[in-house]
MMTF fields as JSON, N, C-alpha, C and O atoms, coordinates in Angstrom:
{
  "mmtfVersion": "1.0.0",
  "mmtfProducer": "UNKNOWN",
  "numBonds": 455,
  "numAtoms": 456,
  "numGroups": 114,
  "numChains": 1,
  "numModels": 1,
  "chainsPerModel": [1],
  "groupsPerChain": [114],
  "chainIdList": ["A"],
  "bondAtomList": [4, 2, 8, 6, 12, 10, 16, 14, 20, 18, 24, 22, 28, 26, 32, 30, 36, 34, 40, 38, 44, 42, 48, 46, 52, 50, 56, 54, 60, 58, 64, 62, 68, 66, 72, 70, 76, 74, 80, 78, 84, 82, 88, 86, 92, 90, 96, 94, 100, 98, 104, 102, 108, 106, 112, 110, 116, 114, 120, 118, 124, 122, 128, 126, 132, 130, 136, 134, 140, 138, 144, 142, 148, 146, 152, 150, 156, 154, 160, 158, 164, 162, 168, 166, 172, 170, 176, 174, 180, 178, 184, 182, 188, 186, 192, 190, 196, 194, 200, 198, 204, 202, 208, 206, 212, 210, 216, 214, 220, 218, 224, 222, 228, 226, 232, 230, 236, 234, 240, 238, 244, 242, 248, 246, 252, 250, 256, 254, 260, 258, 264, 262, 268, 266, 272, 270, 276, 274, 280, 278, 284, 282, 288, 286, 292, 290, 296, 294, 300, 298, 304, 302, 308, 306, 312, 310, 316, 314, 320, 318, 324, 322, 328, 326, 332, 330, 336, 334, 340, 338, 344, 342, 348, 346, 352, 350, 356, 354, 360, 358, 364, 362, 368, 366, 372, 370, 376, 374, 380, 378, 384, 382, 388, 386, 392, 390, 396, 394, 400, 398, 404, 402, 408, 406, 412, 410, 416, 414, 420, 418, 424, 422, 428, 426, 432, 430, 436, 434, 440, 438, 444, 442, 448, 446, 452, 450],
  "bondOrderList": [1, 1, 1, 1, 1, 1, 1, 1, 1, 1, 1, 1, 1, 1, 1, 1, 1, 1, 1, 1, 1, 1, 1, 1, 1, 1, 1, 1, 1, 1, 1, 1, 1, 1, 1, 1, 1, 1, 1, 1, 1, 1, 1, 1, 1, 1, 1, 1, 1, 1, 1, 1, 1, 1, 1, 1, 1, 1, 1, 1, 1, 1, 1, 1, 1, 1, 1, 1, 1, 1, 1, 1, 1, 1, 1, 1, 1, 1, 1, 1, 1, 1, 1, 1, 1, 1, 1, 1, 1, 1, 1, 1, 1, 1, 1, 1, 1, 1, 1, 1, 1, 1, 1, 1, 1, 1, 1, 1, 1, 1, 1, 1, 1],
  "groupList": [{"groupName": "LEU", "atomNameList": ["N", "CA", "C", "O"], "elementList": ["N", "C", "C", "O"], "formalChargeList": [0, 0, 0, 0], "bondAtomList": [1, 0, 2, 1, 3, 2], "bondOrderList": [1, 1, 2], "singleLetterCode": "L", "chemCompType": "L-PEPTIDE LINKING"}, {"groupName": "GLU", "atomNameList": ["N", "CA", "C", "O"], "elementList": ["N", "C", "C", "O"], "formalChargeList": [0, 0, 0, 0], "bondAtomList": [1, 0, 2, 1, 3, 2], "bondOrderList": [1, 1, 2], "singleLetterCode": "E", "chemCompType": "L-PEPTIDE LINKING"}, {"groupName": "ALA", "atomNameList": ["N", "CA", "C", "O"], "elementList": ["N", "C", "C", "O"], "formalChargeList": [0, 0, 0, 0], "bondAtomList": [1, 0, 2, 1, 3, 2], "bondOrderList": [1, 1, 2], "singleLetterCode": "A", "chemCompType": "L-PEPTIDE LINKING"}, {"groupName": "ARG", "atomNameList": ["N", "CA", "C", "O"], "elementList": ["N", "C", "C", "O"], "formalChargeList": [0, 0, 0, 0], "bondAtomList": [1, 0, 2, 1, 3, 2], "bondOrderList": [1, 1, 2], "singleLetterCode": "R", "chemCompType": "L-PEPTIDE LINKING"}, {"groupName": "SER", "atomNameList": ["N", "CA", "C", "O"], "elementList": ["N", "C", "C", "O"], "formalChargeList": [0, 0, 0, 0], "bondAtomList": [1, 0, 2, 1, 3, 2], "bondOrderList": [1, 1, 2], "singleLetterCode": "S", "chemCompType": "L-PEPTIDE LINKING"}, {"groupName": "LYS", "atomNameList": ["N", "CA", "C", "O"], "elementList": ["N", "C", "C", "O"], "formalChargeList": [0, 0, 0, 0], "bondAtomList": [1, 0, 2, 1, 3, 2], "bondOrderList": [1, 1, 2], "singleLetterCode": "K", "chemCompType": "L-PEPTIDE LINKING"}, {"groupName": "ASN", "atomNameList": ["N", "CA", "C", "O"], "elementList": ["N", "C", "C", "O"], "formalChargeList": [0, 0, 0, 0], "bondAtomList": [1, 0, 2, 1, 3, 2], "bondOrderList": [1, 1, 2], "singleLetterCode": "N", "chemCompType": "L-PEPTIDE LINKING"}, {"groupName": "VAL", "atomNameList": ["N", "CA", "C", "O"], "elementList": ["N", "C", "C", "O"], "formalChargeList": [0, 0, 0, 0], "bondAtomList": [1, 0, 2, 1, 3, 2], "bondOrderList": [1, 1, 2], "singleLetterCode": "V", "chemCompType": "L-PEPTIDE LINKING"}, {"groupName": "TYR", "atomNameList": ["N", "CA", "C", "O"], "elementList": ["N", "C", "C", "O"], "formalChargeList": [0, 0, 0, 0], "bondAtomList": [1, 0, 2, 1, 3, 2], "bondOrderList": [1, 1, 2], "singleLetterCode": "Y", "chemCompType": "L-PEPTIDE LINKING"}, {"groupName": "MET", "atomNameList": ["N", "CA", "C", "O"], "elementList": ["N", "C", "C", "O"], "formalChargeList": [0, 0, 0, 0], "bondAtomList": [1, 0, 2, 1, 3, 2], "bondOrderList": [1, 1, 2], "singleLetterCode": "M", "chemCompType": "L-PEPTIDE LINKING"}, {"groupName": "GLN", "atomNameList": ["N", "CA", "C", "O"], "elementList": ["N", "C", "C", "O"], "formalChargeList": [0, 0, 0, 0], "bondAtomList": [1, 0, 2, 1, 3, 2], "bondOrderList": [1, 1, 2], "singleLetterCode": "Q", "chemCompType": "L-PEPTIDE LINKING"}, {"groupName": "PRO", "atomNameList": ["N", "CA", "C", "O"], "elementList": ["N", "C", "C", "O"], "formalChargeList": [0, 0, 0, 0], "bondAtomList": [1, 0, 2, 1, 3, 2], "bondOrderList": [1, 1, 2], "singleLetterCode": "P", "chemCompType": "L-PEPTIDE LINKING"}, {"groupName": "PHE", "atomNameList": ["N", "CA", "C", "O"], "elementList": ["N", "C", "C", "O"], "formalChargeList": [0, 0, 0, 0], "bondAtomList": [1, 0, 2, 1, 3, 2], "bondOrderList": [1, 1, 2], "singleLetterCode": "F", "chemCompType": "L-PEPTIDE LINKING"}, {"groupName": "ILE", "atomNameList": ["N", "CA", "C", "O"], "elementList": ["N", "C", "C", "O"], "formalChargeList": [0, 0, 0, 0], "bondAtomList": [1, 0, 2, 1, 3, 2], "bondOrderList": [1, 1, 2], "singleLetterCode": "I", "chemCompType": "L-PEPTIDE LINKING"}, {"groupName": "TRP", "atomNameList": ["N", "CA", "C", "O"], "elementList": ["N", "C", "C", "O"], "formalChargeList": [0, 0, 0, 0], "bondAtomList": [1, 0, 2, 1, 3, 2], "bondOrderList": [1, 1, 2], "singleLetterCode": "W", "chemCompType": "L-PEPTIDE LINKING"}, {"groupName": "CYS", "atomNameList": ["N", "CA", "C", "O"], "elementList": ["N", "C", "C", "O"], "formalChargeList": [0, 0, 0, 0], "bondAtomList": [1, 0, 2, 1, 3, 2], "bondOrderList": [1, 1, 2], "singleLetterCode": "C", "chemCompType": "L-PEPTIDE LINKING"}, {"groupName": "GLY", "atomNameList": ["N", "CA", "C", "O"], "elementList": ["N", "C", "C", "O"], "formalChargeList": [0, 0, 0, 0], "bondAtomList": [1, 0, 2, 1, 3, 2], "bondOrderList": [1, 1, 2], "singleLetterCode": "G", "chemCompType": "PEPTIDE LINKING"}, {"groupName": "HIS", "atomNameList": ["N", "CA", "C", "O"], "elementList": ["N", "C", "C", "O"], "formalChargeList": [0, 0, 0, 0], "bondAtomList": [1, 0, 2, 1, 3, 2], "bondOrderList": [1, 1, 2], "singleLetterCode": "H", "chemCompType": "L-PEPTIDE LINKING"}, {"groupName": "THR", "atomNameList": ["N", "CA", "C", "O"], "elementList": ["N", "C", "C", "O"], "formalChargeList": [0, 0, 0, 0], "bondAtomList": [1, 0, 2, 1, 3, 2], "bondOrderList": [1, 1, 2], "singleLetterCode": "T", "chemCompType": "L-PEPTIDE LINKING"}, {"groupName": "ASP", "atomNameList": ["N", "CA", "C", "O"], "elementList": ["N", "C", "C", "O"], "formalChargeList": [0, 0, 0, 0], "bondAtomList": [1, 0, 2, 1, 3, 2], "bondOrderList": [1, 1, 2], "singleLetterCode": "D", "chemCompType": "L-PEPTIDE LINKING"}],
  "groupTypeList": [0, 1, 2, 3, 1, 1, 0, 4, 3, 5, 6, 7, 8, 0, 9, 3, 0, 1, 10, 0, 8, 11, 12, 11, 5, 3, 11, 0, 9, 5, 1, 0, 2, 3, 12, 11, 6, 2, 1, 13, 8, 14, 15, 10, 1, 1, 11, 10, 6, 9, 16, 2, 14, 14, 12, 2, 9, 11, 3, 7, 1, 0, 7, 0, 5, 5, 13, 16, 17, 5, 15, 5, 3, 11, 3, 8, 12, 16, 3, 11, 1, 4, 2, 4, 18, 2, 18, 16, 4, 0, 2, 7, 17, 3, 0, 1, 10, 1, 5, 0, 7, 3, 19, 2, 0, 16, 0, 3, 2, 11, 1, 2, 2, 1],
  "groupIdList": [1, 2, 3, 4, 5, 6, 7, 8, 9, 10, 11, 12, 13, 14, 15, 16, 17, 18, 19, 20, 21, 22, 23, 24, 25, 26, 27, 28, 29, 30, 31, 32, 33, 34, 35, 36, 37, 38, 39, 40, 41, 42, 43, 44, 45, 46, 47, 48, 49, 50, 51, 52, 53, 54, 55, 56, 57, 58, 59, 60, 61, 62, 63, 64, 65, 66, 67, 68, 69, 70, 71, 72, 73, 74, 75, 76, 77, 78, 79, 80, 81, 82, 83, 84, 85, 86, 87, 88, 89, 90, 91, 92, 93, 94, 95, 96, 97, 98, 99, 100, 101, 102, 103, 104, 105, 106, 107, 108, 109, 110, 111, 112, 113, 114],
  "secStructList": [7, 2, 2, 2, 2, 2, 2, 6, 7, 6, 6, 7, 7, 7, 7, 7, 7, 7, 7, 7, 1, 1, 7, 7, 2, 2, 2, 2, 2, 2, 2, 2, 2, 6, 7, 6, 6, 7, 7, 7, 3, 3, 3, 3, 3, 3, 3, 6, 6, 6, 1, 1, 2, 2, 2, 2, 2, 2, 2, 2, 2, 2, 2, 2, 2, 2, 2, 6, 7, 1, 7, 1, 1, 7, 3, 3, 3, 3, 3, 7, 7, 7, 1, 1, 1, 1, 7, 1, 7, 2, 2, 2, 2, 2, 2, 2, 2, 2, 2, 2, 2, 2, 2, 2, 6, 6, 7, 7, 7, 7, 7, 7, 7, 7],
  "xCoordList": [-45.155, -45.373, -46.811, -47.398, -47.362, -48.724, -49.65, -50.558, -49.464, -50.277, -50.186, -51.203, -48.98, -48.673, -49.573, -50.268, -49.524, -50.307, -51.716, -52.435, -52.17, -53.623, -54.152, -55.27, -53.329, -53.766, -53.427, -53.755, -52.782, -52.358, -51.451, -51.576, -50.58, -49.668, -48.53, -47.462, -48.693, -47.54, -46.532, -45.497, -46.762, -45.695, -44.822, -44.076, -44.933, -43.998, -43.101, -43.558, -41.8, -40.778, -40.25, -39.825, -40.246, -39.716, -38.371, -38.226, -37.359, -36.08, -35.643, -35.739, -35.158, -34.873, -33.29, -32.696, -32.657, -31.25, -30.951, -31.216, -30.421, -30.161, -28.839, -28.654, -27.844, -26.447, -26.15, -26.385, -25.6, -25.264, -23.724, -23.246, -22.964, -21.532, -20.927, -21.295, -19.979, -19.66, -20.875, -21.69, -21.034, -22.269, -22.207, -21.178, -23.323, -23.334, -23.535, -24.588, -22.555, -22.543, -22.804, -23.712, -22.048, -22.24, -23.49, -24.141, -24.01, -25.348, -26.482, -27.418, -26.29, -27.262, -27.243, -28.309, -26.08, -25.903, -26.618, -27.337, -26.346, -26.866, -28.45, -29.121, -28.976, -30.368, -31.121, -32.125, -30.549, -31.208, -31.061, -31.898, -30.019, -29.823, -30.984, -31.247, -31.679, -32.832, -34.04, -34.99, -33.984, -35.027, -34.522, -34.623, -33.96, -33.159, -34.114, -33.629, -35.406, -36.247, -37.21, -38.112, -36.932, -37.884, -37.571, -36.469, -38.689, -38.457, -37.946, -38.422, -37.004, -36.371, -36.737, -36.493, -37.295, -37.706, -36.961, -36.695, -36.62, -35.997, -37.146, -37.669, -37.499, -38.601, -37.979, -37.252, -38.255, -37.896, -38.908, -39.561, -39.051, -39.972, -39.449, -40.228, -38.14, -37.454, -37.569, -37.694, -37.516, -37.466, -36.269, -35.276, -36.401, -35.377, -33.962, -32.987, -33.83, -32.476, -31.979, -30.935, -32.732, -32.28, -32.116, -31.475, -32.678, -32.497, -31.238, -30.374, -31.193, -30.058, -30.031, -29.087, -31.055, -31.162, -29.838, -29.309, -29.307, -28.254, -26.974, -26.043, -26.887, -25.592, -25.775, -24.851, -26.876, -27.13, -27.284, -26.817, -27.933, -28.228, -27.109, -27.249, -25.974, -24.868, -24.268, -23.664, -24.464, -23.982, -24.862, -24.392, -26.182, -27.122, -27.105, -27.353, -26.816, -26.668, -25.475, -25.583, -24.331, -23.209, -23.453, -22.957, -24.25, -24.664, -25.464, -25.151, -26.44, -27.301, -26.471, -26.662, -25.53, -24.666, -23.906, -23.81, -23.345, -22.452, -23.223, -22.677, -24.495, -25.162, -25.955, -26.678, -25.805, -26.482, -27.949, -28.645, -28.451, -29.909, -30.561, -29.952, -31.879, -32.574, -32.679, -32.561, -32.915, -33.093, -31.743, -30.833, -31.621, -30.194, -30.141, -29.051, -31.212, -31.442, -32.612, -33.67, -32.592, -33.826, -34.758, -34.257, -35.906, -36.896, -37.14, -37.326, -37.122, -37.239, -38.785, -39.499, -39.171, -40.469, -40.24, -39.608, -40.796, -40.557, -41.088, -41.7, -40.848, -41.215, -40.255, -39.079, -40.853, -39.926, -38.974, -39.164, -37.947, -36.94, -37.593, -38.584, -37.01, -37.636, -36.562, -35.548, -36.859, -35.919, -36.144, -35.374, -37.214, -37.605, -37.945, -38.46, -37.609, -37.854, -39.308, -39.701, -40.099, -41.531, -42.32, -41.823, -43.557, -44.414, -44.921, -45.205, -45.024, -45.668, -47.16, -47.838, -47.676, -49.122, -49.371, -48.953, -50.031, -50.358, -51.167, -50.934, -52.036, -52.914, -52.079, -52.299, -51.133, -50.251, -49.358, -49.091, -48.856, -47.945, -48.636, -48.028, -49.875, -50.557, -50.9, -50.891, -51.174, -51.357, -50.035, -50.071, -48.98, -47.594, -47.345, -46.935, -47.605, -47.27, -48.105, -47.599, -49.407, -50.297, -49.828, -49.845, -49.406, -48.912, -47.618, -47.466, -46.713, -45.539, -45.841, -45.293, -46.702, -47.124, -47.772, -47.445, -48.71, -49.325, -48.293, -48.254, -47.393, -46.349, -45.462, -45.157, -45.082, -44.127, -44.901, -44.272, -46.199, -46.912, -47.403, -48.05, -47.08, -47.523, -48.997, -49.615, -49.573, -51.012, -51.221, -50.407, -52.21, -52.559, -53.203, -53.955, -52.886, -53.441, -54.958, -55.318, -55.796, -57.191, -57.41, -56.739, -58.366, -58.629, -58.955, -59.728, -58.316, -58.586, -60.115, -60.701, -60.653, -62.051, -61.992, -61.048, -63.026, -63.104, -64.065, -64.25],
  "yCoordList": [36.883, 38.232, 38.417, 39.481, 37.425, 37.545, 37.543, 38.372, 36.641, 36.597, 37.788, 38.237, 38.372, 39.548, 40.712, 41.416, 40.86, 41.914, 41.718, 42.652, 40.521, 40.156, 40.525, 41.013, 40.274, 40.505, 41.822, 42.125, 42.675, 44.097, 44.076, 44.921, 43.071, 43.04, 43.875, 43.388, 45.198, 46.105, 46.108, 46.759, 45.42, 45.35, 44.155, 43.796, 43.555, 42.356, 42.698, 42.973, 42.685, 42.974, 41.727, 40.912, 41.501, 40.253, 40.563, 41.539, 39.713, 39.848, 38.496, 37.523, 38.375, 37.078, 37.089, 38.042, 36.077, 35.959, 35.069, 33.868, 35.703, 35.062, 34.439, 33.453, 34.946, 34.343, 33.814, 34.456, 32.57, 31.989, 32.037, 32.226, 31.883, 31.875, 32.668, 32.418, 33.659, 34.048, 34.622, 35.276, 34.405, 34.923, 36.498, 37.103, 37.078, 38.569, 39.229, 39.798, 39.144, 39.715, 41.262, 41.737, 41.983, 43.421, 43.826, 44.519, 43.464, 43.804, 43.466, 44.228, 42.219, 41.806, 42.625, 42.883, 43.064, 43.933, 45.288, 45.827, 45.751, 47.118, 47.028, 47.928, 45.96, 45.803, 45.601, 46.253, 44.61, 44.268, 45.424, 45.595, 46.214, 47.387, 48.335, 49.062, 48.371, 49.248, 48.807, 49.571, 47.603, 47.123, 46.534, 45.329, 47.412, 46.881, 46.124, 45.326, 46.352, 45.657, 44.588, 44.057, 44.32, 43.382, 41.953, 41.603, 41.139, 39.708, 39.258, 39.718, 38.384, 37.869, 36.384, 35.544, 36.106, 34.719, 34.211, 35.0, 32.966, 32.251, 31.37, 30.474, 31.649, 30.857, 30.122, 30.728, 28.91, 28.123, 27.072, 26.561, 26.742, 25.673, 24.272, 23.335, 24.114, 22.834, 22.439, 23.271, 21.086, 20.548, 21.179, 21.593, 21.234, 21.96, 21.389, 22.136, 20.062, 19.532, 19.511, 18.922, 20.167, 20.244, 21.668, 21.834, 22.618, 23.969, 24.642, 23.967, 25.965, 26.702, 27.024, 27.661, 26.589, 27.087, 26.621, 27.446, 25.44, 25.011, 25.723, 25.887, 26.15, 26.786, 28.319, 28.884, 28.932, 30.331, 30.758, 31.831, 29.934, 30.279, 30.871, 31.987, 30.172, 30.76, 32.067, 32.877, 32.22, 33.391, 34.567, 35.671, 34.32, 35.357, 35.735, 36.897, 34.774, 35.066, 35.991, 36.938, 35.801, 36.582, 38.066, 39.059, 38.097, 39.431, 40.119, 41.263, 39.505, 40.078, 40.573, 41.673, 39.694, 40.126, 41.403, 42.299, 41.395, 42.547, 43.844, 44.891, 43.787, 45.079, 45.36, 46.352, 44.438, 44.771, 44.656, 45.361, 43.766, 43.559, 42.906, 42.107, 43.29, 42.693, 41.254, 40.538, 40.769, 39.316, 38.685, 39.165, 37.588, 36.874, 35.781, 35.46, 35.187, 34.11, 34.071, 34.222, 33.874, 33.871, 32.676, 31.622, 32.814, 31.724, 31.043, 31.681, 29.696, 28.963, 28.572, 28.051, 28.899, 28.508, 27.788, 28.314, 26.53, 25.731, 24.373, 24.135, 23.511, 22.097, 21.427, 21.773, 20.431, 19.748, 18.882, 18.619, 18.43, 17.526, 16.303, 15.746, 15.948, 14.79, 14.161, 14.762, 12.81, 12.026, 12.323, 11.912, 13.034, 13.348, 14.855, 15.49, 15.343, 16.717, 17.043, 18.201, 16.085, 16.299, 15.264, 14.201, 15.664, 14.81, 13.61, 12.552, 13.783, 12.718, 12.897, 12.166, 13.955, 14.189, 15.68, 16.536, 15.945, 17.381, 18.015, 19.174, 17.332, 17.844, 18.186, 19.197, 17.34, 17.544, 18.681, 19.491, 18.804, 19.798, 21.147, 22.084, 21.251, 22.501, 22.917, 24.103, 21.992, 22.227, 22.837, 23.797, 22.214, 22.619, 24.053, 24.901, 24.308, 25.615, 26.735, 27.797, 26.404, 27.343, 27.698, 28.857, 26.659, 26.84, 27.694, 28.607, 27.406, 28.258, 29.681, 30.576, 29.883, 31.368, 32.001, 33.151, 31.33, 31.916, 32.156, 33.286, 31.234, 31.444, 32.712, 33.532, 32.794, 33.885, 35.234, 36.26, 35.246, 36.499, 36.78, 37.796, 35.836, 36.107, 35.948, 36.641, 35.015, 34.731, 33.488, 32.571, 33.395, 32.272, 31.212, 31.568, 29.964, 28.85, 28.781, 29.028, 28.465, 28.255, 27.114, 26.083, 27.344, 26.327, 24.94, 24.813, 23.916, 22.545, 22.181, 22.528, 21.528, 20.9, 19.945, 19.159, 19.944, 18.929, 17.896, 16.951],
  "zCoordList": [8.174, 7.78, 7.282, 7.477, 6.665, 6.138, 7.336, 7.394, 8.306, 9.558, 10.38, 10.908, 10.543, 11.287, 10.685, 11.418, 9.414, 8.678, 8.869, 9.222, 8.65, 8.61, 10.099, 10.267, 11.082, 12.449, 12.934, 14.081, 12.168, 12.488, 13.834, 14.72, 13.874, 15.061, 14.846, 14.477, 15.066, 14.848, 15.895, 15.749, 16.951, 17.993, 17.879, 18.79, 16.75, 16.352, 15.219, 14.109, 15.491, 14.423, 13.997, 14.815, 12.637, 12.067, 11.455, 10.719, 11.765, 11.072, 10.571, 11.319, 9.319, 8.752, 8.728, 8.223, 9.251, 9.259, 7.993, 7.965, 7.029, 5.688, 5.683, 4.97, 6.454, 6.465, 7.772, 8.796, 7.768, 9.037, 9.175, 10.294, 8.154, 8.24, 7.13, 5.983, 7.361, 8.716, 9.411, 8.76, 10.712, 11.418, 11.442, 11.743, 11.119, 10.955, 12.308, 12.597, 13.081, 14.529, 14.522, 15.205, 13.792, 13.748, 13.37, 14.152, 12.135, 11.679, 12.712, 12.954, 13.301, 14.223, 15.46, 16.021, 15.941, 17.044, 16.828, 17.669, 15.651, 15.26, 15.293, 15.797, 14.762, 14.558, 15.88, 16.166, 16.715, 18.001, 18.975, 19.861, 18.827, 19.759, 19.657, 20.615, 18.575, 18.406, 19.311, 19.489, 19.857, 20.705, 21.988, 22.214, 22.859, 24.082, 25.069, 25.871, 25.026, 26.066, 25.444, 26.091, 24.111, 23.42, 23.904, 24.326, 23.795, 23.853, 22.514, 21.476, 22.522, 21.301, 21.095, 21.96, 19.989, 19.661, 18.439, 17.532, 18.373, 17.313, 16.702, 17.363, 15.471, 14.865, 13.64, 12.853, 13.507, 12.322, 12.03, 12.94, 10.795, 10.358, 10.541, 10.713, 10.508, 10.586, 12.07, 12.969, 12.262, 13.579, 14.351, 13.752, 15.67, 16.518, 16.27, 16.347, 15.969, 15.814, 14.394, 14.112, 13.459, 12.078, 11.457, 10.419, 12.086, 11.517, 12.189, 12.748, 12.101, 12.372, 13.907, 14.374, 14.684, 16.136, 16.899, 17.644, 16.772, 17.744, 17.233, 18.021, 15.964, 15.564, 15.999, 16.584, 15.735, 15.924, 17.35, 17.734, 18.148, 19.529, 20.314, 20.816, 20.454, 21.224, 20.632, 21.335, 19.33, 18.747, 19.008, 19.282, 18.92, 19.194, 20.715, 21.036, 21.67, 23.022, 23.175, 23.955, 22.493, 22.661, 22.109, 22.641, 21.015, 20.517, 21.632, 21.963, 22.203, 23.142, 24.328, 24.847, 24.734, 25.85, 25.646, 26.485, 24.381, 23.966, 23.983, 24.333, 23.606, 23.519, 24.803, 24.888, 25.842, 27.005, 26.987, 27.718, 26.155, 25.918, 27.128, 27.839, 27.346, 28.478, 28.386, 29.38, 27.123, 26.847, 26.79, 26.114, 27.516, 27.56, 26.582, 26.108, 26.241, 25.202, 24.511, 25.122, 23.21, 22.484, 22.88, 23.274, 22.793, 23.045, 21.671, 20.635, 21.755, 20.49, 20.247, 21.103, 18.978, 18.598, 17.259, 16.342, 17.186, 15.979, 16.291, 17.333, 15.39, 15.51, 16.57, 16.686, 17.343, 18.276, 17.528, 16.34, 18.202, 17.607, 16.942, 17.414, 15.885, 15.108, 14.297, 13.943, 13.995, 13.143, 11.592, 10.724, 11.357, 9.975, 9.889, 10.809, 8.717, 8.465, 8.252, 8.386, 7.932, 7.709, 8.598, 8.969, 8.895, 9.724, 8.926, 9.487, 7.667, 6.805, 6.66, 5.937, 7.416, 7.408, 7.166, 7.945, 6.114, 5.78, 6.92, 7.262, 7.466, 8.595, 9.805, 10.472, 10.072, 11.269, 10.963, 11.85, 9.719, 9.286, 9.479, 9.996, 9.076, 9.092, 10.579, 10.909, 11.383, 12.778, 13.477, 14.247, 13.137, 13.595, 13.159, 13.952, 11.863, 11.204, 11.948, 12.309, 12.14, 12.775, 14.175, 14.59, 14.891, 16.241, 16.206, 17.017, 15.293, 15.171, 14.935, 15.577, 14.024, 13.699, 14.873, 15.163, 15.621, 16.809, 17.794, 18.281, 18.2, 19.076, 18.757, 19.622, 17.446, 17.068, 17.22, 17.481, 17.068, 17.125, 18.521, 18.776, 19.457, 20.917, 21.102, 21.91, 20.339, 20.418, 21.265, 21.162, 22.059, 22.839, 21.855, 20.948, 22.071, 21.364, 21.724, 22.875, 20.805, 21.106, 22.12, 22.086, 23.009, 24.007, 23.39, 22.44, 23.993, 23.471, 23.718, 24.743, 22.797, 23.017, 24.04, 24.108, 24.936, 25.949, 25.612, 26.379]
}
């Protein structure tokens, strides 16, 4: 949210899913129906195999299908699968966090130094 406001990205809508069970299908259907042509991203700070992605993804797909949304499956943005919840390195953690935020806001990553 802070980065979105700082960069004035008014074309990005952020929604936080606070409850996973029972899965809030109806409220999610109502909210996502407001944006029938939007790209849908799932963003999480946890590694892909540890957060809610694998639980929520098929349920979000079902919601998108029921409302006839253009998007059929959310795109995942977050840390890659890992045996540990943390990288063990603050510098790596910060890089991963910056990438997650850039991806979520639809920003290109800076060009790698050659």
